[in-house]
Every structure is written in C-alpha cells, then in structure tokens.
C-alpha positions in Angstrom: 131.4 87.9 92.9 128.4 86.7 91.0 127.4 83.2 90.6 126.6 82.8 86.9 124.3 79.8 87.4 122.2 81.7 89.9 122.0 84.7 87.6 120.9 82.5 84.7 118.3 80.8 86.9 116.9 84.1 88.2 116.9 85.7 84.7 114.9 82.8 83.4 112.4 83.2 86.2 112.2 86.9 85.6 111.5 86.2 81.9 108.7 83.7 82.8 107.2 86.2 85.2 107.3 89.0 82.8 105.7 87.0 80.0 103.3 84.7 81.7 100.3 87.0 81.3 101.3 88.4 77.9 100.0 87.3 74.5 102.3 89.8 72.8 105.1 87.7 71.2 107.2 90.8 70.4 107.2 91.7 74.1 108.4 88.2 75.0 111.1 88.4 72.4 112.2 91.8 73.8 112.4 90.5 77.3 114.3 87.5 76.3 116.8 89.6 74.3 117.2 91.9 77.3 117.8 89.0 79.6 120.5 87.6 77.4 122.2 91.0 77.1 122.1 91.5 80.8 123.6 88.1 81.3 126.4 89.0 79.0 127.1 92.1 81.0 127.1 90.0 84.2 129.8 87.8 82.6 131.8 90.9 81.7 131.4 92.1 85.3 133.0 88.8 86.5 136.0 89.2 84.3 136.4 93.0 84.7 134.8 94.0 88.0 136.4 97.4 88.0 134.4 98.6 85.0 131.1 98.1 86.9 131.8 98.9 90.5 131.0 102.6 90.3 128.4 103.1 93.0 128.1 106.9 92.7 125.0 108.8 93.3 124.5 109.3 89.6 124.8 105.6 88.9 122.1 104.8 91.5 119.8 107.5 90.1 120.2 106.1 86.6 119.3 102.7 88.0 116.1 104.2 89.4 115.3 105.9 86.1 115.7 102.6 84.2 113.5 100.7 86.6 110.9 103.0 87.8 109.0 106.2 87.4 106.5 106.9 90.2 105.8 110.2 88.5 107.0 109.6 85.0 105.8 106.1 84.4 107.3 106.2 81.0 110.8 105.7 82.0 111.8 104.2 78.7 111.2 100.5 78.3 114.5 100.4 76.5 117.4 99.6 78.9 120.4 101.6 77.8 124.0 100.6 78.2 124.5 103.2 80.9 121.5 101.9 82.9 122.7 98.3 82.6 126.0 99.3 84.0 124.2 101.0 86.9 122.2 97.9 87.6 125.3 95.8 87.7 127.1 98.3 89.9 124.4 98.1 92.6 124.8 94.3 92.6 128.5 93.8 92.7 129.8 96.8 94.6 130.7 96.1 98.2 131.3 99.8 99.0 128.8 101.5 101.4 127.4 103.6 98.6 124.2 105.6 98.9 122.1 103.1 100.9 119.0 105.2 101.1 118.8 105.2 97.3 117.4 101.7 97.2 116.9 100.9 100.9 119.1 97.9 100.2 122.6 97.5 101.4 124.7 96.9 98.3 126.3 93.9 100.0 122.8 92.3 100.1 121.7 93.3 96.6 122.9 90.0 95.0 120.9 88.1 97.6 117.8 90.3 97.1 117.8 89.8 93.4 119.4 86.4 92.8 118.7 84.3 95.9 118.2 80.5 95.8 114.5 80.1 95.7 114.7 76.5 97.0 115.4 78.0 100.5 112.4 78.6 102.8 112.6 81.8 104.6 111.3 81.8 108.2 110.0 84.8 110.1 107.6 85.3 112.9 105.4 87.8 111.0 105.2 88.2 107.2 103.8 91.5 106.0 102.5 92.0 102.4 103.4 95.6 101.3 105.7 98.3 102.6 103.2 101.2 102.7 103.1 103.3 105.9 100.6 100.9 107.5 102.8 97.9 106.9 106.0 99.7 108.0 104.4 101.0 111.2 103.2 97.4 112.0 106.7 96.0 111.2 108.5 98.6 113.3 106.3 97.9 116.3 106.5 94.2 116.0 110.3 94.2 115.6 111.1 96.9 118.2 108.5 96.5 120.9 107.5 92.8 120.6 110.8 91.4 119.5 109.4 89.6 116.5 111.3 88.7 113.4 109.5 90.5 110.7 109.7 90.1 106.9 108.0 92.8 104.8 107.7 91.9 101.1 107.2 94.8 98.7 106.9 94.6 94.9 108.3 98.2 94.4 112.0 98.8 94.6 111.2 101.7 97.1 109.3 101.4 100.3 106.6 103.8 101.4 103.7 102.9 99.1 101.8 106.0 98.0 104.0 108.1 100.3 107.5 107.1 99.0 110.1 109.6 97.8 112.5 109.2 94.9 115.5 110.9 93.2 115.7 111.8 89.6 118.6 113.2 87.6 118.5 115.9 84.8 121.4 116.5 82.4 122.0 120.3 82.5 124.8 121.3 80.2 127.7 119.1 81.1 126.5 118.4 84.6 124.0 115.9 86.0 121.8 117.4 88.7 119.9 115.2 91.2 116.5 116.2 92.6 114.5 114.7 95.4 110.7 114.4 95.0 107.8 113.4 97.2 105.4 111.1 95.4 102.5 111.5 97.8 101.1 113.6 100.7 102.8 117.0 101.3 100.8 118.4 104.2 101.2 116.9 107.7 100.1 118.1 111.1 100.9 116.9 114.6 104.5 115.7 114.1 106.6 118.5 115.6 104.9 118.9 119.0 102.1 117.4 121.1 99.4 116.3 120.7 101.2 114.0 118.3 99.4 112.3 115.5 99.5 108.5 115.2 102.5 108.5 112.9 104.7 110.4 115.3 103.2 108.3 118.2 104.5 105.1 116.4 107.9 106.7 115.8 108.1 107.7 119.4 107.2 104.3 120.6 109.9 102.5 118.6 112.5 105.0 119.8 112.8 107.1 116.6 110.8 110.1 117.6 113.8 112.4 117.1 115.0 110.6 114.0 113.3 113.1 111.7 113.6 116.9 111.9 110.3 118.6 111.3 110.1 122.0 109.8 107.1 124.1 111.0 105.3 126.6 108.9 102.1 128.5 109.4 99.8 127.9 106.5 99.3 127.6 102.7 98.4 129.9 99.9 95.0 129.7 98.1 94.6 130.6 94.4 91.1 130.5 92.9 89.6 130.7 89.4 92.8 130.0 87.5 90.8 129.2 84.4 89.2 132.6 84.5 92.0 135.1 85.0 89.6 138.0 85.3 88.3 136.7 88.6 91.6 135.4 90.0 91.6 135.4 93.8 94.5 134.9 96.1 94.5 134.5 99.9 96.3 132.6 102.6 95.0 130.0 105.0 96.8 130.3 108.3 96.5 127.7 111.1 96.3 128.6 114.7 93.7 129.7 117.2 91.3 132.4 116.0 93.2 133.1 112.7 90.7 131.5 110.4 87.8 133.3 112.0 89.5 136.7 111.6 90.7 136.0 108.1 88.9 134.1 105.3 85.8 133.2 107.3 85.1 136.9 108.1 86.0 138.0 104.5 84.2 135.4 102.5 81.5 133.9 104.8 78.0 135.1 105.0 76.3 136.7 108.1 75.7 133.3 109.7 79.1 131.8 108.9 80.9 132.7 112.1 78.1 131.5 114.3 77.8 128.2 112.4 81.5 127.7 112.5 81.7 128.1 116.3 78.7 125.8 116.8 80.1 123.1 114.5 83.4 123.0 116.4 81.5 122.7 119.7 79.3 119.8 118.6 82.3 117.9 117.2 84.4 118.2 120.3 83.2 114.8 121.8 84.7 113.1 118.7 88.0 114.6 119.2 88.7 113.4 122.8 89.3 109.8 121.6 91.8 110.8 118.9 93.7 113.1 121.4 93.6 110.9 124.5 93.7 107.4 123.2 97.1 106.5 121.6 97.6 104.4 118.5 99.3 101.7 120.7 95.9 101.1 122.4 94.3 99.9 119.2 93.7 96.3 118.2 91.0 94.6 116.0 88.5 91.9 117.0 86.6 91.0 120.1 89.4 91.9 122.5 89.7 95.5 121.1 87.9 97.0 124.1 90.4 95.7 126.7 93.3 98.1 126.0 90.9 101.0 125.7 89.8 100.5 129.3 93.0 102.3 130.3 91.3 105.4 128.9 88.0 104.9 130.5 86.7 108.4 130.6 87.5 109.0 126.9 86.1 105.6 126.0 82.8 106.4 127.8 82.6 109.6 125.8 83.2 107.8 122.5 80.7 105.0 123.3 78.1 107.7 124.1 78.5 108.9 120.5 77.3 105.5 119.1 77.8 104.9 115.4 78.6 108.6 114.9 82.3 107.8 115.8 82.8 105.4 112.8 80.3 107.1 110.5 80.5 110.0 108.0 80.4 113.7 108.7 77.0 113.9 107.0 75.0 114.3 110.3 77.1 117.3 111.1 76.7 118.8 107.6 73.1 118.1 106.8 71.5 117.2 110.2 70.2 115.8 112.4 73.1 116.7 114.7 73.9 120.0 113.0 73.3 121.6 109.6 75.8 123.9 107.9 73.8 126.4 105.7 76.4 129.1 104.8 77.4 128.4 101.2 81.0 129.5 101.5 81.5 127.5 104.7 80.0 124.4 103.1 82.3 124.7 100.2 85.3 125.2 102.4 84.5 122.2 104.5 84.1 120.1 101.3 87.5 121.3 100.0 89.1 120.5 103.4 87.5 117.0 103.4 88.4 116.4 99.8 92.1 117.0 100.6 91.8 114.3 103.4 89.7 111.6 101.7 89.0 112.4 98.0 85.4 112.8 99.1 83.1 115.7 100.1 82.6 116.5 103.8 79.3 114.6 104.0 81.1 111.4 103.0 84.4 111.8 104.9 84.9 110.1 108.2 83.3 112.2 111.0 86.2 111.5 113.4 88.8 112.7 110.8 86.9 115.9 110.1 86.4 116.6 113.8 90.0 116.1 114.5 91.2 118.3 111.6 88.9 121.1 112.8 90.4 120.8 116.2 94.0 120.4 115.2 94.3 123.1 112.6 92.7 125.7 114.8 94.2 125.1 118.3 96.7 127.3 120.0 100.4 126.5 119.1 99.6 124.4 116.0 101.6 124.4 112.9 102.0 122.5 109.6 105.0 120.1 109.5 107.3 119.2 106.7 110.0 116.5 107.3 113.5 117.8 106.4 114.7 115.8 103.4 111.2 115.1 102.3 108.7 112.4 103.2 111.4 109.9 102.3 113.1 110.8 105.6 110.0 109.4 107.4 110.0 106.3 105.3 113.7 105.8 106.0 113.0 106.1 109.7 110.2 103.5 109.6 112.4 101.1 107.7 115.0 101.6 110.4 112.4 100.7 113.0 111.7 97.5 111.2 115.3 96.5 110.8 116.9 97.7 114.0 118.0 95.3 116.7 119.2 91.7 116.4 116.0 89.8 115.3 117.0 89.9 111.6 113.8 91.7 110.5 114.0 93.1 107.0 112.1 95.2 104.4 112.5 93.1 101.2 112.1 95.1 98.1 111.3 93.9 94.5 109.6 90.9 96.1 106.1 90.5 94.7 103.8 88.3 96.7 101.9 85.7 94.7 99.8 84.3 97.5 99.0 84.2 101.2 99.5 80.6 102.2 97.1 78.8 104.6 96.6 75.4 106.1 94.3 72.9 104.5 90.8 74.3 104.4 92.1 77.9 104.5 91.6 78.1 108.3 95.0 79.6 109.3 97.5 81.9 107.6 101.0 80.3 107.7 103.1 82.2 105.2 103.6 83.6 101.7 104.6 82.4 98.3 106.5 85.0 96.3 106.2 85.4 92.6 109.7 84.0 92.1 108.6 80.8 93.7 110.2 81.3 97.1 108.3 80.3 100.2 108.1 82.4 103.4 107.0 80.6 106.6 105.3 82.9 109.1 105.3 81.3 112.5 102.9 83.8 114.1 100.9 85.1 111.1 100.5 87.4 108.2 99.5 91.1 107.9 98.2 92.1 104.5 98.9 95.8 103.7 97.8 95.4 100.1 94.6 97.2 98.8 91.5 95.4 99.9 90.4 94.8 96.3 93.6 92.7 95.9 92.8 90.3 98.7 90.7 87.8 96.7 93.6 87.2 94.3 96.1 86.6 97.1 94.0 83.8 98.6 93.4 80.2 97.6 89.7 79.0 97.1 89.6 77.5 100.6 90.7 80.7 102.2 88.3 82.7 100.0 85.6 80.4 101.4 86.5 81.4 104.9 85.9 85.1 104.0 82.7 84.2 102.3 80.7 82.8 105.2 81.8 79.2 104.4 80.6 79.3 100.8 83.0 78.9 97.8 82.8 82.2 95.9 82.0 82.1 92.2 84.8 83.8 90.2 84.1 87.5 89.6 80.8 87.2 91.6 80.7 90.5 93.4 77.0 90.9 94.0 74.6 89.1 96.3 72.2 89.8 99.1 74.7 89.1 101.9 77.8 91.3 102.2 80.5 88.9 103.3 84.0 90.1 104.1 85.2 89.0 100.7 82.4 90.8 98.9 82.9 93.9 101.0 86.5 93.9 99.8 85.6 93.3 96.2 82.8 95.8 96.0 84.1 98.7 98.1 83.7 101.9 96.2 87.0 103.3 94.8 87.6 107.0 95.0 89.1 108.5 91.8 92.8 108.5 91.0 95.7 110.9 90.8 97.4 113.1 88.2 101.0 114.2 89.0 103.4 116.8 87.6 106.9 116.8 89.1 109.1 119.7 88.1 112.7 120.6 88.6 113.1 124.4 88.0 116.0 126.8 87.5 115.4 129.2 90.4 117.6 132.0 89.0 116.1 135.4 90.0 113.2 133.7 91.8 112.3 135.3 95.2 111.6 132.2 97.3 110.8 134.3 100.3 107.8 135.6 98.5 106.4 132.1 97.9 104.6 129.7 100.2 105.7 126.1 100.9 102.3 124.9 99.7 99.4 126.1 97.7 95.9 124.8 97.0 94.8 126.0 93.6 91.1 125.8 92.8 91.1 125.8 89.0 87.4 126.6 88.7 87.1 128.3 92.1 86.3 127.1 95.6 82.6 127.7 95.2 82.3 125.8 91.9 82.2 122.2 93.1 85.5 122.0 95.1 85.5 118.2 94.7 85.0 118.3 90.9 87.3 116.8 88.3 90.7 118.4 88.5 89.4 121.4 90.2 91.5 121.2 93.4 95.2 121.1 92.6 97.8 120.8 95.3 101.1 122.5 94.6 103.9 121.6 96.9 106.8 124.0 96.9 109.0 122.5 99.6 112.3 124.2 98.7 111.0 127.3 100.3 111.7 125.7 103.7 114.1 122.9 102.7 116.7 123.9 100.3 118.4 120.4 100.4 115.9 118.8 98.1 117.5 120.4 95.0 121.0 121.5 94.0 121.9 125.1 94.6 120.1 127.4 92.2 117.2 125.0 91.6 114.0 124.0 93.2 111.5 121.1 93.0 107.7 121.6 92.6 105.0 118.9 92.8 101.6 119.7 91.5 98.9 117.0 91.7 95.2 116.3 91.7 94.5 113.7 94.4 91.2 111.8 94.1 89.9 114.0 91.2 91.3 112.3 88.1 89.0 109.7 86.6 90.4 106.4 85.6 88.0 105.7 82.7 89.6 108.2 80.4 92.9 106.3 80.6 91.5 102.7 80.6 92.7 100.6 77.8 95.5 102.9 76.7 98.9 101.3 76.1 101.8 102.9 77.9 104.1 104.6 75.6 101.6 104.8 72.7 101.1 108.0 70.9 97.5 108.2 72.2 98.7 107.8 75.8 101.4 110.4 75.4 98.9 112.9 73.9 96.5 112.3 76.7 99.2 112.8 79.3 100.2 116.1 77.7 96.6 117.4 77.5 95.5 116.2 81.0 98.6 117.8 82.6 97.8 121.3 81.3 95.7 122.1 84.3 98.6 121.2 86.5 100.9 123.4 84.5 98.4 126.3 84.8 98.2 125.8 88.5 102.0 126.2 88.8 101.9 129.1 86.4 99.5 130.9 88.7 102.4 130.9 91.3 105.5 131.0 89.0 104.3 132.5 85.7 107.4 131.5 83.7 107.6 127.9 85.0 107.7 126.4 81.5 110.9 128.4 80.7 112.5 127.4 84.0 111.8 123.7 83.8 114.8 121.5 83.4 112.9 118.3 84.2 109.2 117.5 84.0 107.5 114.2 84.9 103.9 113.4 84.4 102.3 110.5 86.3 98.8 109.1 85.4 96.3 106.8 87.1 98.1 104.0 85.1 101.3 105.0 86.9 99.6 104.4 90.3 98.0 101.2 89.1 101.3 99.8 87.7 103.9 100.8 90.2 101.9 101.1 93.4 99.5 98.1 92.7 96.5 100.4 93.2 93.5 99.0 91.3 92.4 101.6 88.8 95.0 103.9 90.5 92.5 104.6 93.2 93.2 107.1 96.1 91.5 104.6 98.4 88.1 103.3 99.6 85.1 105.4 100.3 84.3 106.0 103.9 81.0 104.1 103.8 82.7 101.0 102.6 85.7 100.9 105.0 86.1 97.6 106.9 85.4 98.3 110.6 88.8 96.8 111.5 91.5 94.5 110.2 90.3 91.2 111.7 89.4 88.3 109.4 87.8 84.8 110.0 91.2 83.3 109.0 93.3 82.7 112.0 96.5 84.8 112.1 95.5 86.9 109.1 95.1 90.6 109.8 94.5 93.4 107.3 95.8 97.0 107.4 95.8 99.9 105.0 93.5 102.6 103.7 90.6 100.2 103.1 90.2 99.7 106.9 88.8 102.3 109.3 89.8 105.1 109.7 90.7 105.0 106.0 92.8 107.3 103.8 95.7 109.4 105.1 99.0 109.1 106.8 97.6 109.3 110.4 94.8 106.8 109.5 97.1 104.1 108.1 99.5 104.6 111.0 96.6 103.8 113.4 95.6 100.6 111.7 99.2 99.6 111.2 99.6 99.8 115.0 96.3 97.9 115.4 97.5 95.1 113.1 100.8 94.8 115.0 99.0 94.6 118.4 96.7 91.9 116.9 99.8 89.7 116.4 100.4 89.4 120.2 98.1 88.6 123.1 96.1 91.4 124.7 98.1 91.1 127.9 101.4 91.4 126.1 100.0 94.6 124.5 98.9 95.8 128.0 102.4 95.2 129.4 104.0 97.0 126.4 101.7 100.0 127.1 102.8 99.9 130.7 106.4 100.2 129.6 105.7 102.9 127.1 103.8 104.9 129.8 106.8 104.6 132.2 109.0 106.1 129.5 106.3 108.8 128.9 105.9 107.8 125.3 102.2 107.4 125.6 
C-alpha cells in the first residue's frame, strides 16, 4: 500500500524542513534517526500490514498525542513505538475509522503526507490557514459561488485558536478519551435569531442545523480568590432586566442604574448595523458600499455615526458621547470588554461593545454551547468547504512557504508549500494568517506593492508613513494565553450545583480586571454536555486569555527544567481558580495539561502567542494593493472573536467574486429566507 520511494523522498524533505533553521547538530541527528526508524516501520508495514492497520479511537488519540499538544505543548519529543504504530495505522488503513479525529479520510492520508511534489495542484481560490475566518470564506466560496477551494493549514487540526482535540489518559487498565476545547467557550446568537455572523454563514451554506446548540442562562462569578477572607460569589444571568435587578443593583453605586440605561440608549445606533446587515453583505475595497445599499435605512444610520462605528468604545466610556463614572460599572464594562478583546472597554471596538450590551440583555437571549464542543462547529465548517462536487479540500499539515505573485508582485497567483509543492490559484489567494506573518509570506516585489512602491528594508518597521506592510508589521499585539486542561474523576460531585462556565477574578473585579492573570475563565461544559468525557468523569478548561505576558517565557527552551518550572508556577493561579469551584480538584485530576504562550506561538503560528491585534491597529478591511490577494482574520476589522472573524471571512469570500455575483447570491439567500 505504501510506495517506499515516495516515503523516502518525503522523509528526506521532512528532515530538511525540520533542520533547515537549526544550528543544533544533536537535533539534526535525532530527526535523522527518527526518520530512519520510521522508514523501517513503513517497510515492516508493507510486509505485515495486519500489524499496523488498527484504526481504533485509542490509536488515533495516541497519534495526536505524539504529534501535538495544543494545551500541553510538551507532548514528548520522543516518538514511542506505540505512537509510531499509530502514525502508520492512520496512513495504511482503508477502513472508515474515526474521520473527525484528524479531519482527513484515512484513504487520503498517504496522499496528504507523501504526495508527489512535482505535481502542481490547481484550485480557483487558495486560502492560507484554516482558522474560522478561512473556513467561513472557504465554505461560502465552495457552496455558494461554486469555486474549487484549497485551504492549506500547518496544524494537523483545523479551527485555528478555536479547534478542539481529544486526549487519552491511562486510568488503571483502561484508556479513557476526553474532548477539550482549545479556545473560546462562551458564544451568543447561535441558537435563535438574531443570529451572529458565524450562524449566518452556517445557515447560508446549508448547515444551519448541523450543530445542536445547548442554551444556558448565565455564568458564575467568583472574586478575590487570592484573599479567601473576602471571597465573593454571584451569578451573571443574561436576559432582559435581569442584570439591572441583580448585580447592578447590589454592587453599583447610586448613579449606576441611570448610567447603565443611558449607555444602552446611546449605543443603540451602533447595534442596528450588526443586527440588520448580514455578514453576506460585506466585502472589502471600493465596491463595499454596493451590497450595503440593500439595507439603506441601516446604512444611513451607520454613516451618520461617522468614525464612531469603526472606532473604540472610548467616547462612550470617557466622553464626549457619554461618560461612565460609577466605579463598579466601569470595572464591569472593562471585564466584559476584556473577555471579548483582551483590552479594556475604552480600547475595545465600539461596535462589538454596543452589540454585546444589546445581545446579552435582550428578551429571549441565552448563552449557547455546541453539543460535542466547539469542534462540532469546526467539523461543520470543514463540511461546508468540502461538500459538493468541486473537489474543494481542507489540507492539513501543509505549511505555506510563500504567496506567489506575477513578476513585479502585482497579482497573487498561488502558493508554494514548504514541501516544495506548487498550488496554482486561478482566481486568487485569501490569507488567514496573522497579519504580522504577511511580510514573510511575500517576495520582495510583492512587499514593495504593500509599501507604496518602495522596497522595504529588512526589519524596518518604523517610518513616517504607515504603509499597509508597516501597519501589519507594527500592529500592537495583545498579550497571550495560559491554559490548564483537566480531566477529573467526578465521583460524588454534584454537577447540578455547578455552572457550565465561571469567570474567576483572582484579585477581584474592582482591582484592575484587565491585569495580569486576574481574569480566569473556567469552562465546565460537562454540566450541560456529558458526552465530552466518559461516564463518571468531566473535563474542565481554565485559561487566562490576553492576560499572560510573553516576555517571561521568551528565550526558554521547550522541555528544559526552567521551562517546566515556569509552567508549574504560572499555572498555580489557574489551579486556584478551579479550586474555588471544585476544592478537591487536584485529588480528582486524572489528566492535566498546561499550555503556555510558546504553545500558541509554536502550534497556532501566533507571533509571541498573541490573542490578536489591538483595536486601534486593526486594518480597516482585507483589501490589498496586490490584485487577487485578500486578507482575513483577527487583524482585520472587526477584530478578535468568533463573530468578528466570521464576518471578515465572509467579506473575503465575497471579494473573490464580482459585486453583481454577490448581489445575485444575496437575492437567492433572501428567497430562501436565509438572510
């Protein structure tokens, strides 16, 4: 089943790739040794296929553990005999297996890993990166515009920062498998109208009912964990009038209620666009206004707001539009904003803040959790990319070396992958990589096009004129993440007494809610979805999003004793956050995984592990001076968050067709009552 020459060729390429930037001779020797050992196993697989064709769930999970750790980035560098067998089993087994484990049909695995790089792959649209933005773009282009799409992702799982993964724990004589979310754990607007942009995209591509959404009414708040004497517990419930009667009345000052009502009133004009104008109406560039004319009344309202629409929330926090003076309310708004953007309210997008104030506190609202975890959403988007007969595909473990252009860098025409394979893109390229990575993906001629016709000097990121290239290079990075994923023995634990989600303020809500590792999210999804863990167990994900500095990790070597010690010490605040909810969590833990900023940097290709770009430095849209090159992702307005990247993913997809084709597509979607 395996062509030995191809295996040898690809192994040699893998060795070159792994060692090209390394000056560590011992690492080169280790990689070479591993390559030869793997090759020997491949030879054995040819002669004794039965030994390696087990494609059980356990084998697939071992493969994941050997290759990746989105949460525990220290999956051992050593490849065990068991993991080698699992790797081979995924390549040679023709059985259906557990396809959603790797998002690759086992029949295609040999092609995915060991293809002939001399072939040129041809697609209509090539997309760099399988984050939610890239997947939304790909699903729209494939399903609605009938384009052949190729998405190229370096990770072995799609979804970017929002992917999910399975991990196994040996408990006694049994191996138990647990499903974890790696990223966002609170979603609104997916279970019922008005739908958020993610659900709008899923509806548009015919997959609106593909995911079952579990509704719940709020999350628990725990304050002052570091000071047990002043520990405070309360619940934030969503819905009309609930916040006002609950925490606002209890904790706010005498002017808090009045200020809250006035703030919601003055932000209403910003909400109309988000509610009335669908994601499918968006496109970048000079023609962006044309599809918006279908929603003329809302468009007029937005235009009347001027730059406020694309600016920060500062004019609503500190004047001149409005000024919030109540201390508790200011801290609450900062905490709410920080959970959205990794920034305080004054620096978070005004449109995002206005919408969340509307959506959380309207009649009939609820928080939504996808049954099966966020991976179910990613599965659905992958399905949207690959459904139909165009041959579109999400290609995993395919690192992109460069975006190819015509001479002079005037037009994007394809990609070169790191294994040397060429991808020809007839209609263009969408780049869903972080904006700081754009420079390294472009040749000097293409860089010149993004630098107002001037050849940029290497590493020159300053200057009086902010060209597109310099905007990408110098955009402020928010801080990074720290993760703790836990599998717990739930014996004797009353799940009915627990909330599906908690926000734990280690030093308190009113003590710099945006401070370093103060706000800790604790996702406890098994309260509402028992299928994420085997019977008798639960999974918990505690994380600090946008409040872990990168500089304390910079320069540390993965796997070193210094790195391990830092992981242990930095994770203590996460353990304490979970202990405030489940006091004996350490005794119950059967699996614990710590992920650092280096994890994000290494596996998710996030420079310095960043959460995303600061609002003030977001690109206004995804258009570029290079013909047929469009950007999408959290570096483009509206920025960070699942709904935001779904919007600019849809915008990027629409940019790949003429505006009249987009208009006709919207006509059809309207007939079907999908927009």
